[in-house]
TORKOL-890490 format. One record per residue (C-alpha): y, z, x negated; residue number from 1; residue in one letter. Coordinates in steps of 0.25 Angstrom, whole numbers, plus 5000, padded with zeros to 4 digits. Example, Ala and Ser with C-alpha at 12.3 -4.5 7.8 and 13.67 -1.06 7.14 Angstrom:
<atoms>
<atom <4982 5031 4951> 1 "a">
<atom <4996 5029 4945> 2 "s">
</atoms>
This chain:
<atoms>
<atom <5286 4739 4982> 1 "m">
<atom <5276 4742 4974> 2 "g">
<atom <5267 4754 4974> 3 "k">
<atom <5256 4761 4963> 4 "f">
<atom <5242 4764 4971> 5 "v">
<atom <5234 4776 4967> 6 "i">
<atom <5220 4774 4969> 7 "t">
<atom <5208 4781 4964> 8 "k">
<atom <5196 4774 4957> 9 "r">
<atom <5181 4776 4960> 10 "t">
<atom <5181 4783 4946> 11 "n">
<atom <5191 4794 4951> 12 "g">
<atom <5203 4788 4942> 13 "e">
<atom <5215 4786 4948> 14 "f">
<atom <5222 4772 4947> 15 "q">
<atom <5236 4766 4951> 16 "f">
<atom <5240 4750 4956> 17 "n">
<atom <5255 4746 4955> 18 "l">
<atom <5254 4737 4967> 19 "k">
<atom <5266 4729 4969> 20 "a">
<atom <5274 4726 4984> 21 "g">
<atom <5264 4715 4989> 22 "n">
<atom <5252 4725 4985> 23 "g">
<atom <5246 4717 4972> 24 "q">
<atom <5242 4726 4962> 25 "t">
<atom <5251 4724 4949> 26 "i">
<atom <5246 4735 4940> 27 "l">
<atom <5234 4745 4941> 28 "a">
<atom <5231 4757 4932> 29 "s">
<atom <5221 4764 4923> 30 "e">
<atom <5212 4775 4929> 31 "g">
<atom <5218 4787 4929> 32 "y">
<atom <5210 4801 4931> 33 "s">
<atom <5221 4808 4938> 34 "a">
<atom <5231 4803 4948> 35 "k">
<atom <5242 4811 4941> 36 "a">
<atom <5238 4801 4928> 37 "g">
<atom <5238 4790 4940> 38 "c">
<atom <5252 4794 4944> 39 "l">
<atom <5258 4795 4929> 40 "n">
<atom <5252 4781 4927> 41 "g">
<atom <5260 4777 4939> 42 "i">
<atom <5274 4783 4935> 43 "e">
<atom <5271 4776 4919> 44 "s">
<atom <5269 4762 4926> 45 "v">
<atom <5283 4764 4934> 46 "k">
<atom <5289 4768 4921> 47 "t">
<atom <5283 4759 4912> 48 "n">
<atom <5283 4745 4920> 49 "s">
<atom <5298 4746 4918> 50 "q">
<atom <5296 4743 4903> 51 "d">
<atom <5291 4727 4901> 52 "d">
<atom <5286 4731 4888> 53 "s">
<atom <5276 4741 4895> 54 "k">
<atom <5269 4728 4901> 55 "f">
<atom <5257 4723 4891> 56 "d">
<atom <5255 4707 4896> 57 "r">
<atom <5241 4705 4893> 58 "k">
<atom <5232 4693 4896> 59 "t">
<atom <5216 4697 4899> 60 "s">
<atom <5205 4690 4892> 61 "t">
<atom <5203 4680 4904> 62 "n">
<atom <5218 4676 4901> 63 "g">
<atom <5225 4683 4914> 64 "k">
<atom <5239 4689 4910> 65 "p">
<atom <5239 4705 4914> 66 "y">
<atom <5247 4717 4909> 67 "f">
<atom <5246 4730 4907> 68 "n">
<atom <5256 4741 4908> 69 "l">
<atom <5257 4753 4898> 70 "k">
<atom <5264 4766 4896> 71 "a">
<atom <5272 4768 4885> 72 "t">
<atom <5261 4774 4876> 73 "n">
<atom <5255 4760 4878> 74 "g">
<atom <5244 4764 4888> 75 "q">
<atom <5240 4754 4899> 76 "i">
<atom <5246 4761 4912> 77 "i">
<atom <5243 4749 4922> 78 "g">
<atom <5237 4734 4921> 79 "t">
<atom <5238 4721 4930> 80 "s">
<atom <5231 4712 4936> 81 "e">
<atom <5226 4699 4929> 82 "m">
<atom <5237 4688 4933> 83 "y">
<atom <5234 4673 4932> 84 "e">
<atom <5247 4670 4924> 85 "s">
<atom <5256 4678 4914> 86 "v">
<atom <5268 4676 4924> 87 "a">
<atom <5261 4682 4935> 88 "a">
<atom <5257 4695 4926> 89 "r">
<atom <5273 4695 4923> 90 "d">
<atom <5274 4696 4936> 91 "n">
<atom <5265 4706 4939> 92 "g">
<atom <5273 4714 4928> 93 "i">
<atom <5287 4712 4934> 94 "e">
<atom <5279 4717 4946> 95 "s">
<atom <5275 4730 4940> 96 "v">
<atom <5290 4731 4934> 97 "k">
<atom <5295 4730 4949> 98 "t">
<atom <5286 4738 4957> 99 "n">
<atom <5281 4749 4948> 100 "a">
<atom <5293 4758 4946> 101 "p">
<atom <5297 4759 4962> 102 "t">
<atom <5280 4759 4965> 103 "a">
<atom <5276 4769 4976> 104 "t">
<atom <5263 4777 4976> 105 "i">
<atom <5252 4775 4984> 106 "d">
<atom <5241 4786 4981> 107 "d">
<atom <5229 4782 4988> 108 "q">
<atom <5221 4791 4982> 109 "t">
<atom <5226 4805 4989> 110 "s">
</atoms>
């Protein structure tokens, strides 16, 4: 089962990582100034991860495939790692779709 891990950056911002059941990070958030924003971001991932059109499949400048998950307003709510192949990236997207809706929240900031 997946989980969202909330941590605090050195600059005081909150962020979350969605981890698959094996502990691998499959999606990382931007920084949020308040924990409430971070929690809203998690809810947005749970909702938007079920809509394939919200996944923006990209290729980095060094040729590595990755993806962004976007909210309804087009804002990026999570970014994947860099993958070695398009197939691996697509597996990452499927993992987000599978894990996000039922993922628990592990708040490591309190």
